[in-house]
N, C-alpha and C positions, 0 to 999 in steps of 0.2 A: 365793868360797865359804868358809865357816868350816871350820877343821880339825875332825877328830873330837873332839880334846881340847876345843876351844872349844864344840862342840855339847853335850858331856857337861856342861861347866861351866855352860852355859845352862840345862840341866835343873835343876841344883842351885839356880842363881840364881832361876829361876822358882818353885821350891818355897819358897825363902826369902822371896820377895816375897809369897807366899800365906800367910806367917806361920809357916812351919815352921822349926825350928832344925835344924842339921846333925845333932845327936844324935837328934832325932826321925826325920829322914829315914833315918838309918842303921838305927834300930830297926825302922821300918816296912818297910824294904827287905831286912832281914836281912843288912845289911852292917856291917862294922866302922866305927867313927867315923873311923879313919885313912883308910879307903878313900874315904869321902865327902869328907874334906878334900882328899885327893889329886885326886879328880875335880874338885872345885870350883876347885882351883889350876891345873888343866890338866896335872898331873904324871902322871896315870894314862893312858897312851897306848893301852893295849890291854886294856880291861876285858873280862871274859867276857860272852858273850851273855846269860847269866842276870842279870848285874849291870845291863846296859843295859835289858833287858826289865823288870826290877823297878823301876828308876827311871822308865821310861816309863809303866808302869801307875800308879804313884803320881802322876806328873805329870798324867796324863789324868784321874785321880780328883779331884785337888785344884785343877788349873789349867785344863785343857782339852786340845785336841788336841796331841799331841807334835810339837815342831818337827823331830824326826828322821824323821817320816813325811811324805814329800812325793811 
């Protein structure tokens, strides 16, 4: 089972695969670019609930069902 950090990184990777840049992901989620980079690198181990939900909503809009919801 992937770690939380790996799952958050997979959200970013999926959004990037859908054609979004990390800068655009940050802007649309209301996050700093640094936060998105840390999540993508697996360095942000405990993001807030709001951060995770924001990424999930964007993922579900651009890619499909969130891999975090099982």
